[in-house]
C-alpha positions as CSV (number, residue, x, y, z in Angstrom):
1,M,11.2,8.3,0.4
2,P,12.8,8.5,3.9
3,P,15.4,5.9,4.9
4,A,14.1,2.5,5.8
5,H,14.0,1.4,9.4
6,P,16.3,-1.2,10.8
7,F,14.8,-4.5,11.9
8,F,16.7,-7.4,13.4
9,P,17.0,-10.1,12.0
10,L,14.5,-11.8,9.7
11,P,15.1,-15.3,8.2
12,A,14.6,-15.8,4.5
13,R,11.7,-17.8,3.0
14,H,11.1,-19.3,-0.4
15,G,11.0,-16.5,-3.0
16,V,11.6,-13.8,-0.4
17,P,15.1,-12.4,0.3
18,A,16.4,-12.4,3.8
19,M,16.0,-9.0,5.5
20,T,19.5,-9.2,7.0
21,S,22.8,-10.5,5.7
22,S,24.2,-11.4,9.1
23,P,22.4,-12.6,12.3
24,L,24.4,-10.0,14.2
25,Q,23.6,-7.0,12.1
26,P,20.4,-4.9,11.8
27,A,18.7,-5.2,8.5
28,T,17.5,-2.6,6.1
29,L,13.9,-3.1,5.1
30,P,13.0,-2.8,1.4
31,P,10.9,0.3,0.5
32,V,7.4,0.0,1.8
33,L,4.0,1.0,0.5
34,P,2.0,4.0,1.8
35,P,0.5,3.8,5.4
36,T,-2.6,4.8,7.3
37,V,-3.7,5.6,11.0
38,P,-5.8,3.1,13.0
39,A,-9.1,2.9,14.8
40,L,-9.1,0.2,17.3
41,T,-11.8,-2.5,17.5
42,P,-11.5,-4.9,20.5
43,T,-12.3,-8.5,19.7
44,T,-13.3,-11.4,22.0
45,A,-12.7,-14.5,19.8
46,P,-9.3,-16.1,20.3
47,V,-6.9,-15.1,17.6
48,L,-4.7,-18.1,18.3
49,P,-7.0,-21.0,19.2
50,H,-4.1,-23.4,19.4
51,V,-0.5,-23.2,20.6
52,P,1.5,-21.5,17.7
53,E,4.4,-23.5,16.2
54,R,5.7,-20.8,13.9
55,I,6.7,-17.6,15.6
56,A,8.6,-14.7,13.9
57,F,10.7,-12.7,16.3
58,M,11.7,-9.1,15.4
59,A,14.0,-7.1,17.5
60,A,15.0,-3.5,17.8
61,P,18.7,-2.7,17.3
62,T,19.4,-2.3,21.0
63,D,21.6,-4.5,23.2
64,T,18.6,-5.5,25.4
65,A,16.3,-6.4,22.5
66,R,19.1,-8.4,20.8
67,H,19.9,-10.3,23.9
68,E,16.3,-11.3,24.4
69,F,16.1,-12.2,20.7
70,D,18.9,-14.6,21.0
71,R,17.4,-16.3,24.0
72,L,13.9,-16.6,22.6
73,V,15.1,-17.9,19.2
74,H,17.3,-20.5,20.9
75,Q,14.3,-21.6,22.9
76,Y,11.4,-21.4,20.4
77,G,13.1,-21.2,16.9
78,N,12.3,-18.5,14.3
79,C,10.7,-18.1,10.9
80,H,9.9,-15.4,8.3
81,P,6.9,-13.2,9.3
82,G,5.2,-14.2,6.0
83,E,5.1,-17.8,7.2
84,A,4.4,-17.2,10.9
85,E,1.3,-17.7,12.9
86,V,2.3,-14.7,15.1
87,V,5.0,-12.0,15.1
88,V,6.6,-11.2,18.5
89,C,8.1,-7.7,18.5
90,L,11.0,-7.1,21.0
91,G,11.6,-3.4,21.7
92,G,9.7,-0.3,22.8
93,D,6.7,1.5,21.5
94,G,8.6,3.1,18.6
95,F,9.8,-0.2,17.3
96,M,6.4,-1.7,17.8
97,L,4.9,1.0,15.6
98,E,7.5,0.4,12.9
99,T,6.7,-3.4,13.1
100,L,3.0,-2.8,12.7
101,R,3.5,-0.5,9.8
102,V,5.7,-3.0,8.0
103,V,3.0,-5.7,8.6
104,L,0.4,-3.4,7.1
105,E,2.5,-2.3,4.1
106,Q,3.5,-5.8,3.2
107,H,-0.1,-7.0,3.6
108,L,0.8,-9.7,6.1
109,S,-2.3,-11.3,7.8
110,V,-0.5,-12.1,11.1
111,P,-1.2,-10.8,14.6
112,V,1.6,-9.0,16.5
113,Y,2.5,-9.4,20.2
114,G,4.9,-6.9,21.7
115,M,7.3,-7.7,24.6
116,N,8.8,-4.6,26.3
117,C,12.5,-4.0,25.9
118,G,12.1,-0.2,25.9
119,S,10.9,2.3,28.4
120,V,7.2,3.2,28.5
121,G,5.8,0.1,26.7
122,F,2.2,1.4,26.3
123,L,1.7,-1.0,23.4
124,M,3.8,-3.8,24.9
125,N,3.4,-6.7,27.2
126,P,5.9,-7.7,30.0
127,M,9.1,-9.4,28.9
128,L,8.5,-13.0,30.1
129,E,10.2,-15.9,28.3
130,D,8.6,-18.9,29.9
131,N,5.7,-20.7,28.2
132,L,5.4,-18.0,25.6
133,P,3.5,-20.1,23.0
134,Q,1.0,-21.1,25.6
135,R,0.6,-17.5,26.8
136,L,-0.1,-16.4,23.3
137,T,-3.3,-18.5,23.2
138,T,-4.8,-16.5,26.1
139,T,-4.2,-13.0,24.6
140,Q,-6.9,-10.6,23.6
141,A,-6.8,-8.7,20.4
142,A,-7.4,-5.1,19.1
143,T,-7.7,-4.4,15.4
144,L,-6.2,-1.2,14.3
145,H,-6.9,0.7,11.1
146,P,-4.2,3.3,10.2
147,L,-4.4,6.8,8.9
148,R,-3.2,7.4,5.4
149,M,-1.3,10.7,4.7
150,T,-0.8,12.2,1.3
151,A,1.5,15.1,1.3
152,R,2.5,17.5,-1.6
153,T,5.7,19.5,-1.4
154,M,7.0,22.8,-2.8
155,Q,9.2,20.8,-5.1
156,G,6.1,19.2,-6.7
157,N,6.5,15.8,-5.2
158,T,3.7,13.7,-3.7
159,H,4.4,11.3,-0.7
160,E,2.2,8.8,1.0
161,A,2.7,7.3,4.4
162,L,0.7,5.4,7.1
163,A,0.5,6.2,10.7
164,L,-0.9,4.2,13.7
165,N,-0.4,7.0,16.2
166,D,-0.9,10.3,14.5
167,V,-0.1,12.6,11.6
168,F,1.2,16.0,12.6
169,L,2.4,19.2,11.0
170,F,5.0,21.4,12.6
171,R,6.8,24.6,11.7
172,Q,10.4,24.3,10.4
173,T,11.7,27.7,11.4
174,R,11.3,30.2,14.2
175,Q,8.1,31.6,12.5
176,A,4.7,30.3,13.3
177,A,2.9,28.2,10.7
178,K,-0.2,29.5,9.0
179,I,-2.5,26.6,8.1
180,R,-6.0,26.3,6.5
181,V,-8.0,23.4,7.8
182,D,-10.6,21.6,5.7
183,V,-12.9,18.8,6.7
184,D,-14.7,16.7,4.0
185,G,-13.9,19.5,1.5
186,M,-15.4,22.3,3.6
187,V,-13.1,25.0,5.0
188,R,-13.5,24.9,8.8
189,M,-10.6,27.1,9.8
190,P,-9.5,29.7,7.2
191,E,-6.3,30.5,9.0
192,L,-4.8,28.7,12.1
193,I,-1.6,30.4,13.3
194,C,0.3,27.9,15.4
195,D,3.3,25.7,15.9
196,G,1.4,22.9,14.2
197,A,-1.6,20.7,14.2
198,L,-2.2,16.9,14.4
199,L,-4.8,14.3,13.7
200,A,-4.6,11.2,16.0
201,T,-6.0,7.7,16.0
202,P,-7.8,6.5,19.2
203,A,-4.6,4.4,19.9
204,G,-2.5,7.5,19.5
205,S,-4.8,9.9,21.4
206,T,-2.8,9.2,24.6
207,A,0.5,10.2,23.0
208,Y,1.4,13.6,21.4
209,N,-2.3,14.4,21.2
210,L,-2.6,14.3,25.0
211,S,0.5,16.3,25.5
212,A,-1.0,19.0,23.2
213,H,-4.1,19.0,25.5
214,G,-6.2,17.0,23.0
215,P,-8.9,14.5,24.3
216,I,-8.3,10.8,24.9
217,V,-10.6,8.8,22.7
218,P,-11.8,5.2,23.5
219,L,-10.8,2.6,20.9
220,S,-14.4,1.9,20.1
221,G,-15.3,5.6,19.8
222,N,-15.0,5.8,16.0
223,L,-13.6,9.3,16.5
224,L,-10.4,11.1,15.4
225,P,-9.1,14.0,17.6
226,L,-7.9,17.1,15.6
227,T,-5.7,19.1,17.9
228,P,-3.7,22.4,17.4
229,I,-0.2,22.6,18.7
230,C,0.5,25.8,20.6
231,P,-2.2,27.9,18.8
232,F,-1.7,31.6,18.6
233,R,-4.8,32.6,16.7
234,P,-7.5,31.6,17.4
235,R,-5.9,31.4,20.8
236,R,-8.8,29.6,22.5
237,W,-9.5,27.0,19.9
238,R,-8.8,23.6,21.4
239,G,-9.5,21.4,18.4
240,A,-12.3,19.1,17.3
241,L,-13.5,15.5,17.5
242,L,-14.3,14.2,14.1
243,P,-16.0,11.0,12.9
244,S,-13.6,8.3,11.8
245,T,-14.9,8.7,8.2
246,A,-13.7,12.4,8.0
247,R,-11.2,13.5,5.4
248,V,-9.0,16.2,6.8
249,G,-7.0,18.6,4.6
250,F,-4.3,21.0,5.7
251,T,-3.1,23.8,3.3
252,I,0.0,25.7,4.2
253,L,-0.3,29.4,3.8
254,E,2.8,31.4,2.9
255,A,4.6,28.1,2.6
256,E,7.9,29.6,1.4
257,K,8.1,32.1,4.1
258,R,6.7,29.8,6.8
259,P,7.8,26.2,5.8
260,V,6.1,23.3,7.5
261,A,7.0,19.6,7.8
262,A,4.5,16.7,8.0
263,V,5.1,13.6,10.1
264,A,3.3,10.3,9.9
265,D,4.5,8.4,13.0
266,S,8.3,8.3,12.2
267,I,8.1,9.3,8.6
268,E,8.9,13.1,8.0
269,I,8.2,15.0,4.8
270,R,9.6,18.6,4.8
271,D,8.4,21.7,2.9
272,V,4.8,20.5,2.4
273,I,2.2,22.7,0.8
274,S,-0.8,20.5,1.4
275,V,-1.6,17.3,3.4
276,Q,-4.7,15.1,3.1
277,I,-5.4,12.5,5.8
278,H,-8.1,9.8,6.2
279,E,-8.5,6.6,8.1
280,D,-7.9,3.6,5.7
281,R,-10.5,1.0,6.6
282,D,-9.1,-1.3,3.9
283,L,-6.0,-1.9,6.0
284,A,-6.0,-3.5,9.4
285,V,-3.5,-5.0,11.8
286,T,-4.2,-7.1,14.9
287,V,-2.3,-6.4,18.1
288,L,-2.3,-8.9,21.0
289,F,-2.4,-8.1,24.7
290,D,-2.2,-10.2,27.9
291,P,-5.5,-10.8,29.7
292,G,-6.6,-7.8,31.8
293,Q,-4.0,-5.5,30.0
294,T,-5.9,-4.8,26.8
295,L,-5.2,-1.5,24.9
296,S,-8.8,-0.5,25.5
297,E,-8.3,-0.8,29.3
298,R,-5.0,1.1,29.1
299,I,-6.6,4.0,27.3
300,T,-9.5,4.1,29.8
301,A,-7.1,4.0,32.7
302,E,-5.0,6.8,31.2
303,Q,-8.0,9.1,31.6
304,F,-7.9,8.7,35.4
305,S,-4.2,9.0,35.9
306,A,-2.6,12.1,37.4
């Protein structure tokens, strides 16, 4: 299991240990359950029909995020995510993905609202402190279902992880990877020679997938882009659009000679010999956005950007 990710800080609640020993130190999260990648479903009904009284603030371990955390907690108080009406994530896109994954893995039925203390902030809202509880009642929601990765290694171990952006495979050495690609149990690509390959969610289709020349997928498209990374043979294969119900399998050929790592968002498993991926519809997390700045709108706008 890879090391847990730091979160900062979480108060204790009855029967649940505090996630940090000091309000000035990042916490180490307990081991979490396997994850999955999401398909986004926009919703119109208000997620917070009344002004929330219980807000859980979670901050990235950066000076900016910690500073905003102190100010917001002083103004609005704080509570454990398991008792909150909404979680407010302070950080960048990476910390937002970690927060969403923890909400999924701990089976918390609480929406998450991100406030940007990072750089790009594609999943975040502006950092505005005033009238935060009132603003939360005007937000619009997107429901994400994650991808679940099951990876087997040369050492005989099996690892599971969830991803909200993508699951990708990448060569570990100078030599190209050789990968067999299966879809729903049928061999679709007997041998793909490449740097790697990825399966993205609609939410993640504007990230690594787009940089690898994969297609942007609307949140409501019920599609998963399968994209090669620097393919050598077949050189002109640009990937495939698969239904969200598809189960994708990667088998590593010549695994000892050409070792490959598998990555589910921030969780990396090295020396894999096979990877199975599917969208887990049994898991869902709700992400909140300011009016006119929904995730669906951002993904659409990205298709018309330079």
